[in-house]
C-alpha positions, 0 to 999 in steps of 0.5 A: 391319721390311722385308726389306731392313732385317732383319739376320741373324747368322752362325748364322741359318738361316731367311733370305731368301737361304737360301730362294732357295738352297733354291728353286734346289735344288728347281727343279733337278729340273724343269730336269733333267726338261726337259733329259731330255725335250727337250734344247733347249726354251724352257721349259728356257731360261726356267727356266735363266735364272731359276735363274741370275738368282736366284744373283745375288739370293741373293748380293745378299740375303746381302751386304745382310742378313748372310752365314750359315754355312748360306748359305755351304753352301747357295749353292755347293751350289745352284750345283754341283747346277744347273751340274753336273747340267745339264752331266751331263744334256747329256753324257748327251744327247750335246750336251756333251763329257764331258772338259771336264765331268769336269775341271769336276766334279773341280775343283769337288769338290777346291775344295769339300773344300779350302774345307770343310777350311780352313773347319773350321779357321777360315780363310775362302776366299771366292769371287773375282771371277774365280770368279764369272766362271767360274760365269757362263761355265759357265752360258752354256755350258749356256744355249747348249746349251739355247737353240733358236737355238744348239742345232744348232751344238754347237760354240758351247756346247762352245767356251764350255765349254772357256773355262769349263774354263780359268777353272775350272782357273785359279781352282782354282789361285788358291784353293789358292795363296790358302789356302797363303799364308793358312796360312803367315800364320796358322800353321794 
């Protein structure tokens, strides 16, 4: 059976989408080492782009072959480890400002706890299209900080980072509103 024809149930663990998510988690380590060694470099940019593109690939595979509970945990975990890890490394290097990164990190923790809490009660809180845009803008902010062509102009990465903050806070409020509406509807 070809990979594209195979289907996985919600309790499956060994899926192609999960393999991609795990690969993304494992490659976070060399990425952070590259950033720590030299903030702006082509190897870091190439690895960052590959890791960002594979985020879309694992989502595509999951939608095509069946979403799983393990994938619903692994994919966002990989996203957060990569984005927040890279942002924190860039803050440590003095490239990104700490305040917008702190706001993004706080939102990610709050929404992760929120989604986990309601997930245990049977209420799914799926990612919205705007949340996906938020992730792309966060990835662009990191990319601009890593890219040798724009690394000297830190305002570019930091402007993208503040746009990401606006999207991050807005989508966080949307999640909480959607969860509140759903609990009123279901009586949870």
